[in-house]
ROFI-706561 format. One record per residue (C-alpha): residue number from 0; chain; x, y, z. Coordinates in pm, whole numbers, plus 50000, padded with zeros to 5 digits. Layout:
<nodes>
<node NUM; A; <X; Y; Z>>;
...
</nodes>
This chain:
<nodes>
<node 0; A; <42835; 03108; 55510>>;
<node 1; A; <42814; 03281; 55175>>;
<node 2; A; <42922; 03643; 55131>>;
<node 3; A; <42725; 03887; 54921>>;
<node 4; A; <42842; 04219; 54780>>;
<node 5; A; <42653; 04466; 54567>>;
<node 6; A; <42861; 04652; 54314>>;
<node 7; A; <42838; 05028; 54262>>;
<node 8; A; <42617; 05231; 54249>>;
<node 9; A; <42438; 05050; 54532>>;
<node 10; A; <42590; 05035; 54885>>;
<node 11; A; <42767; 04720; 54996>>;
<node 12; A; <42548; 04519; 55232>>;
<node 13; A; <42637; 04207; 55426>>;
<node 14; A; <42423; 03902; 55377>>;
<node 15; A; <42211; 03953; 55691>>;
<node 16; A; <42157; 04321; 55618>>;
<node 17; A; <42059; 04240; 55261>>;
<node 18; A; <41794; 03989; 55366>>;
<node 19; A; <41651; 04224; 55626>>;
<node 20; A; <41623; 04508; 55375>>;
<node 21; A; <41435; 04297; 55122>>;
<node 22; A; <41191; 04160; 55383>>;
<node 23; A; <41068; 04512; 55466>>;
<node 24; A; <41004; 04622; 55107>>;
<node 25; A; <40674; 04637; 54919>>;
<node 26; A; <40609; 04371; 54654>>;
<node 27; A; <40746; 04502; 54328>>;
<node 28; A; <40812; 04293; 54020>>;
<node 29; A; <41173; 04292; 53904>>;
<node 30; A; <41389; 04078; 53684>>;
<node 31; A; <41720; 03911; 53757>>;
<node 32; A; <41984; 03761; 53535>>;
<node 33; A; <42210; 03502; 53699>>;
<node 34; A; <42509; 03292; 53604>>;
<node 35; A; <42773; 03080; 53779>>;
<node 36; A; <43126; 03196; 53712>>;
<node 37; A; <43483; 03136; 53820>>;
<node 38; A; <43589; 03348; 54115>>;
<node 39; A; <43887; 03482; 53917>>;
<node 40; A; <43640; 03677; 53696>>;
<node 41; A; <43476; 03853; 53992>>;
<node 42; A; <43657; 04181; 53925>>;
<node 43; A; <43577; 04159; 53553>>;
<node 44; A; <43204; 04134; 53627>>;
<node 45; A; <43227; 04425; 53869>>;
<node 46; A; <43403; 04642; 53612>>;
<node 47; A; <43152; 04552; 53341>>;
<node 48; A; <42850; 04673; 53538>>;
<node 49; A; <42994; 04957; 53747>>;
<node 50; A; <42825; 05296; 53706>>;
<node 51; A; <42494; 05186; 53552>>;
<node 52; A; <42195; 05309; 53758>>;
<node 53; A; <41963; 05078; 53561>>;
<node 54; A; <42143; 04763; 53674>>;
<node 55; A; <42256; 04633; 54010>>;
<node 56; A; <42515; 04360; 54040>>;
<node 57; A; <42517; 04111; 54327>>;
<node 58; A; <42809; 03869; 54359>>;
<node 59; A; <42773; 03581; 54602>>;
<node 60; A; <43089; 03399; 54707>>;
<node 61; A; <43134; 03096; 54929>>;
<node 62; A; <43461; 03074; 55125>>;
<node 63; A; <43668; 02777; 55011>>;
<node 64; A; <43497; 02751; 54672>>;
<node 65; A; <43619; 02882; 54340>>;
<node 66; A; <43270; 02936; 54193>>;
<node 67; A; <43065; 03253; 54241>>;
<node 68; A; <42708; 03340; 54153>>;
<node 69; A; <42672; 03657; 53951>>;
<node 70; A; <42330; 03825; 53953>>;
<node 71; A; <42212; 04145; 53790>>;
<node 72; A; <41882; 04298; 53903>>;
<node 73; A; <41686; 04530; 53675>>;
<node 74; A; <41345; 04691; 53667>>;
<node 75; A; <41295; 04614; 53297>>;
<node 76; A; <41300; 04269; 53143>>;
<node 77; A; <41474; 04392; 52827>>;
<node 78; A; <41780; 04492; 53031>>;
<node 79; A; <41845; 04142; 53165>>;
<node 80; A; <41753; 03977; 52834>>;
<node 81; A; <42024; 04185; 52667>>;
<node 82; A; <42277; 04058; 52923>>;
<node 83; A; <42161; 03700; 52868>>;
<node 84; A; <42214; 03732; 52493>>;
<node 85; A; <42575; 03836; 52554>>;
<node 86; A; <42673; 03606; 52841>>;
<node 87; A; <42423; 03320; 52858>>;
<node 88; A; <42286; 03240; 53201>>;
<node 89; A; <41921; 03252; 53307>>;
<node 90; A; <41654; 03518; 53358>>;
<node 91; A; <41363; 03510; 53599>>;
<node 92; A; <41097; 03743; 53732>>;
<node 93; A; <41090; 03806; 54109>>;
<node 94; A; <40898; 03994; 54376>>;
<node 95; A; <40995; 04170; 54699>>;
<node 96; A; <41257; 04398; 54552>>;
<node 97; A; <41240; 04775; 54594>>;
<node 98; A; <41423; 04920; 54299>>;
<node 99; A; <41459; 05261; 54463>>;
<node 100; A; <41638; 05103; 54757>>;
<node 101; A; <41884; 04922; 54533>>;
<node 102; A; <41958; 05201; 54290>>;
<node 103; A; <42146; 05516; 54379>>;
<node 104; A; <42004; 05704; 54081>>;
<node 105; A; <42188; 05882; 53803>>;
<node 106; A; <42561; 05905; 53836>>;
<node 107; A; <42706; 06257; 53881>>;
<node 108; A; <42898; 06425; 53595>>;
<node 109; A; <43273; 06368; 53578>>;
<node 110; A; <43500; 06667; 53512>>;
<node 111; A; <43832; 06584; 53348>>;
<node 112; A; <44121; 06831; 53373>>;
<node 113; A; <43887; 07128; 53326>>;
<node 114; A; <43836; 07036; 52962>>;
<node 115; A; <43587; 06748; 52943>>;
<node 116; A; <43264; 06675; 53128>>;
<node 117; A; <43115; 06326; 53106>>;
<node 118; A; <42742; 06314; 53187>>;
<node 119; A; <42446; 06079; 53136>>;
<node 120; A; <42245; 06312; 52910>>;
<node 121; A; <42030; 06119; 52663>>;
<node 122; A; <41809; 06370; 52484>>;
<node 123; A; <41898; 06686; 52292>>;
<node 124; A; <41735; 06891; 52569>>;
<node 125; A; <41944; 06722; 52839>>;
<node 126; A; <42256; 06773; 52632>>;
<node 127; A; <42173; 07142; 52587>>;
<node 128; A; <42125; 07182; 52960>>;
<node 129; A; <42459; 07011; 53031>>;
<node 130; A; <42633; 07250; 52791>>;
<node 131; A; <42478; 07550; 52964>>;
<node 132; A; <42585; 07420; 53305>>;
<node 133; A; <42944; 07357; 53191>>;
<node 134; A; <43022; 07645; 52958>>;
<node 135; A; <43359; 07634; 52789>>;
<node 136; A; <43400; 07259; 52832>>;
<node 137; A; <43348; 06973; 52590>>;
<node 138; A; <43048; 06760; 52690>>;
<node 139; A; <43045; 06383; 52642>>;
<node 140; A; <42704; 06224; 52693>>;
<node 141; A; <42710; 05854; 52779>>;
<node 142; A; <42374; 05716; 52900>>;
<node 143; A; <42437; 05411; 53118>>;
<node 144; A; <42223; 05163; 52925>>;
<node 145; A; <42453; 04864; 52931>>;
<node 146; A; <42748; 04981; 53143>>;
<node 147; A; <43006; 04952; 52869>>;
<node 148; A; <43203; 05238; 53024>>;
<node 149; A; <43039; 05543; 53177>>;
<node 150; A; <43367; 05696; 53290>>;
<node 151; A; <43301; 05630; 53659>>;
<node 152; A; <43511; 05317; 53692>>;
<node 153; A; <43868; 05374; 53809>>;
<node 154; A; <44014; 05235; 53488>>;
<node 155; A; <43821; 05458; 53248>>;
<node 156; A; <43845; 05764; 53469>>;
<node 157; A; <44225; 05738; 53491>>;
<node 158; A; <44270; 05683; 53116>>;
<node 159; A; <44049; 05984; 53039>>;
<node 160; A; <44288; 06201; 53237>>;
<node 161; A; <44590; 06046; 53069>>;
<node 162; A; <44430; 06107; 52729>>;
<node 163; A; <44374; 06477; 52802>>;
<node 164; A; <44739; 06509; 52907>>;
<node 165; A; <44869; 06326; 52598>>;
<node 166; A; <44651; 06529; 52361>>;
<node 167; A; <44776; 06864; 52489>>;
<node 168; A; <45110; 06868; 52299>>;
<node 169; A; <44929; 06748; 51984>>;
<node 170; A; <44697; 07049; 51978>>;
<node 171; A; <44687; 07211; 51635>>;
<node 172; A; <44835; 06905; 51467>>;
<node 173; A; <44676; 06622; 51271>>;
<node 174; A; <44682; 06308; 51491>>;
<node 175; A; <44525; 05963; 51499>>;
<node 176; A; <44397; 05754; 51787>>;
<node 177; A; <44295; 05386; 51827>>;
<node 178; A; <44068; 05263; 52106>>;
<node 179; A; <44110; 04887; 52156>>;
<node 180; A; <43818; 04752; 52354>>;
<node 181; A; <43600; 05057; 52298>>;
<node 182; A; <43311; 04958; 52528>>;
<node 183; A; <43078; 05255; 52514>>;
<node 184; A; <43306; 05452; 52280>>;
<node 185; A; <43378; 05706; 52553>>;
<node 186; A; <43754; 05723; 52495>>;
<node 187; A; <43722; 05749; 52117>>;
<node 188; A; <43463; 06026; 52157>>;
<node 189; A; <43692; 06204; 52404>>;
<node 190; A; <43974; 06190; 52149>>;
<node 191; A; <43747; 06352; 51889>>;
<node 192; A; <43659; 06629; 52134>>;
<node 193; A; <44031; 06679; 52199>>;
<node 194; A; <44115; 06727; 51832>>;
<node 195; A; <44202; 06384; 51688>>;
<node 196; A; <44150; 06385; 51312>>;
<node 197; A; <44118; 06010; 51261>>;
<node 198; A; <43984; 05765; 51520>>;
<node 199; A; <43922; 05393; 51513>>;
<node 200; A; <43763; 05194; 51793>>;
<node 201; A; <43702; 04822; 51817>>;
<node 202; A; <43551; 04563; 52049>>;
<node 203; A; <43497; 04187; 52025>>;
<node 204; A; <43141; 04239; 52154>>;
<node 205; A; <42900; 04343; 51873>>;
<node 206; A; <42669; 04509; 52128>>;
<node 207; A; <42954; 04732; 52244>>;
<node 208; A; <43018; 04835; 51883>>;
<node 209; A; <42648; 04919; 51843>>;
<node 210; A; <42643; 05122; 52166>>;
<node 211; A; <42961; 05304; 52063>>;
<node 212; A; <42813; 05401; 51728>>;
<node 213; A; <42496; 05529; 51898>>;
<node 214; A; <42702; 05733; 52144>>;
<node 215; A; <42921; 05875; 51867>>;
<node 216; A; <42609; 06002; 51687>>;
<node 217; A; <42468; 06141; 52012>>;
<node 218; A; <42789; 06337; 52070>>;
<node 219; A; <42821; 06477; 51720>>;
<node 220; A; <43120; 06258; 51629>>;
<node 221; A; <42970; 06012; 51373>>;
<node 222; A; <43296; 06011; 51177>>;
<node 223; A; <43454; 05774; 51431>>;
<node 224; A; <43485; 05425; 51283>>;
<node 225; A; <43400; 05132; 51509>>;
<node 226; A; <43443; 04767; 51411>>;
<node 227; A; <43386; 04428; 51569>>;
<node 228; A; <43739; 04298; 51615>>;
<node 229; A; <43903; 04031; 51827>>;
<node 230; A; <44238; 04173; 51945>>;
<node 231; A; <44382; 03822; 51970>>;
<node 232; A; <44321; 03770; 51595>>;
<node 233; A; <44393; 04128; 51487>>;
<node 234; A; <44692; 04227; 51271>>;
<node 235; A; <44806; 04590; 51302>>;
<node 236; A; <44826; 04748; 50956>>;
<node 237; A; <44824; 05112; 51057>>;
<node 238; A; <45004; 05318; 51319>>;
<node 239; A; <44845; 05575; 51553>>;
<node 240; A; <44980; 05864; 51760>>;
<node 241; A; <44785; 05739; 52064>>;
<node 242; A; <44668; 05382; 52123>>;
<node 243; A; <44453; 05295; 52424>>;
<node 244; A; <44382; 04938; 52533>>;
<node 245; A; <44144; 04925; 52831>>;
<node 246; A; <44109; 04547; 52833>>;
<node 247; A; <44191; 04259; 53064>>;
<node 248; A; <44550; 04173; 53148>>;
<node 249; A; <44562; 03832; 52981>>;
<node 250; A; <44441; 03977; 52651>>;
<node 251; A; <44692; 04259; 52686>>;
<node 252; A; <44978; 04018; 52744>>;
<node 253; A; <44886; 03805; 52443>>;
<node 254; A; <44807; 04104; 52223>>;
<node 255; A; <45102; 04329; 52309>>;
<node 256; A; <45308; 04243; 51997>>;
<node 257; A; <45032; 04375; 51769>>;
<node 258; A; <44930; 04654; 52009>>;
<node 259; A; <45284; 04795; 52028>>;
<node 260; A; <45319; 04762; 51651>>;
<node 261; A; <45011; 04983; 51607>>;
<node 262; A; <45173; 05280; 51788>>;
<node 263; A; <45385; 05513; 51575>>;
<node 264; A; <45751; 05531; 51681>>;
<node 265; A; <45769; 05758; 51984>>;
<node 266; A; <45388; 05758; 52013>>;
<node 267; A; <45183; 05701; 52326>>;
<node 268; A; <45042; 05371; 52451>>;
<node 269; A; <44793; 05362; 52738>>;
<node 270; A; <44672; 05043; 52902>>;
<node 271; A; <44424; 04977; 53179>>;
<node 272; A; <44195; 04708; 53321>>;
<node 273; A; <44487; 04555; 53514>>;
<node 274; A; <44468; 04448; 53877>>;
<node 275; A; <44758; 04541; 54106>>;
<node 276; A; <44848; 04177; 54146>>;
<node 277; A; <44878; 04141; 53767>>;
<node 278; A; <45046; 04471; 53682>>;
<node 279; A; <45418; 04390; 53716>>;
<node 280; A; <45410; 04084; 53492>>;
<node 281; A; <45168; 04240; 53244>>;
<node 282; A; <45359; 04566; 53194>>;
<node 283; A; <45688; 04374; 53167>>;
<node 284; A; <45565; 04211; 52847>>;
<node 285; A; <45535; 04551; 52678>>;
<node 286; A; <45865; 04662; 52827>>;
<node 287; A; <46035; 04365; 52660>>;
<node 288; A; <45896; 04496; 52329>>;
<node 289; A; <46058; 04837; 52382>>;
<node 290; A; <45781; 05034; 52554>>;
<node 291; A; <45902; 05277; 52823>>;
<node 292; A; <45636; 05327; 53088>>;
<node 293; A; <45637; 05697; 53182>>;
<node 294; A; <45349; 05687; 53424>>;
<node 295; A; <45183; 05412; 53627>>;
<node 296; A; <44873; 05504; 53829>>;
<node 297; A; <44708; 05281; 54092>>;
<node 298; A; <44351; 05358; 54197>>;
<node 299; A; <44216; 05112; 54447>>;
<node 300; A; <44294; 04766; 54311>>;
<node 301; A; <44329; 04883; 53948>>;
<node 302; A; <44642; 04989; 53762>>;
<node 303; A; <44661; 05207; 53449>>;
<node 304; A; <44980; 05300; 53265>>;
<node 305; A; <45095; 05538; 52994>>;
<node 306; A; <45416; 05483; 52802>>;
<node 307; A; <45622; 05571; 52493>>;
<node 308; A; <45657; 05330; 52201>>;
<node 309; A; <46006; 05249; 52078>>;
<node 310; A; <46146; 05486; 51813>>;
</nodes>
């Protein structure tokens, strides 16, 4: 029997419960994107779509098989078409889906170390309201359009806290930050709010670069430079005080020589997007290049780490 799970923000329902829920709902038109994938990428799909109230991910697995079916349900056709353009797969229109029952609504604001507040404000009016509700704190507005990193996933949330801690001793100084695998641009924007004077973010996905640029303008940090860059083909030609790589473990392992080279001697390297089962081997690659891991944080099945580059 197949097993079905719905990724956050919707509750996890077993297959029988899921079918019963749908059978009692009014007929509403919805759209679904679907694609077959290897089971080993299950966590990657879950991370990609976590925290987006406009999208709901359903992963169907069959015990004994290595293939899963990945489905994303959305109320608007344009949302699933955008996913199809990035990942292939198919799109179809369906009935008998109650969007309100699947979606948990807007995600709550995230407060980071009493300094930053990440919210889903989209308009100037919403941003103004967020500032009035959180006086004295820097606001980062990241609407969850394509779930490139809203700050709610364990990996991003942990790195945000690490970034605030690392930026504290740099206060009042000129410092540079690189965000490898920028997603929504949230970490690069956070660095700007924390005082970084030069910031570069990159992603292999052109849509992520576009979303990051939009978010940078929304948050009053248009000076951040974002580029479409493949880390596996990238050559580090500049060094940064803080380098963050929130990307998958296999890319980290292959890219560590260039990633470590991009951190100034004695600077800070943060990595995330690593499963617990992958962490020891992955972090060991950077250790062999001279990185000393000062802090390793496990949240659920995810591991994030902050370390010092060799001097």
